[in-house]
N, C-alpha and C positions, 0 to 999 in steps of 0.2 A: 547523466542528469545530476546526480548527487555531487559529482565533482564540480559542476558548474554552480549549484547551490552553495557549496562550501567556499569556492572562490568569491562569490558575491557576498556571502555572509562575513568572510574575513575582511573584504574590502570595507564593508560598512560596520565593522566591529560588532556584530550581532550574533556571533557563533553560539552564544549561550541560549539564544532564543530558538534555535533550529531543533525541531523534533522529527525523527524519522518514524513514520507511522505505517504499519502493515495491517491491512484490513483482511483478516483471515476468511477465506471462502469455504472453509469446511471441507466436505468431500468433493467439492468441485474444483479444489485447488491441487495442483501437482505437488508432490513432496518436495520440500526444501526452500521455498521462497522466504519463509519467515526466518530461517537460518541465514540466508544470504542477506537479507535486509538488516538483520541484527549485526552481522559481521561488517557491513558497510558502514553502519552507524558508528560502531566501535572504531573503525579505521579513522574516521573523521572526528571522533570525540563528541559525537552528537548523542542526545538522549533517544532511546528507542522505545516504542510503545506498540502494542498489538491490540487490536479490537476484534471481537467476535459478535456476530449478530445473533439475536435469539432464534431467528429463523434462517435455515440454510438457503443459499441462493436458488437452488432447484425448487424448494418448497415455496419460496416467494413467487417465483415465475408461474408455478401451478396455481397459486392462490389468486394472482391477477389475471389468469387466463391468457396471458400473452407474454412472449419472450423476446430476447434480443433478435434482431434480423439485420439485414444489410443497411437499412436506414436508421435504426435504433440500436446501436451497439451498446453492449454492457461494459466492454473494455476497449479503449482506443490505442493500446499500446501494440 
């Protein structure tokens, strides 16, 4: 996907406006995705940013009293 974004950004001459964003899920995240996202951003010369929520994903699900299911997915990848 990032390869496609890079191709489109180059064609439109807007590569300076592309930001690769990683939303860190804390304990709910496998080790390594932030490093991979950072490497991919560097490969294409894009700025990299990472966000952390004040509340962890599992805490948010508990507080809301409902979680992801087959109809309401948290991640669609």
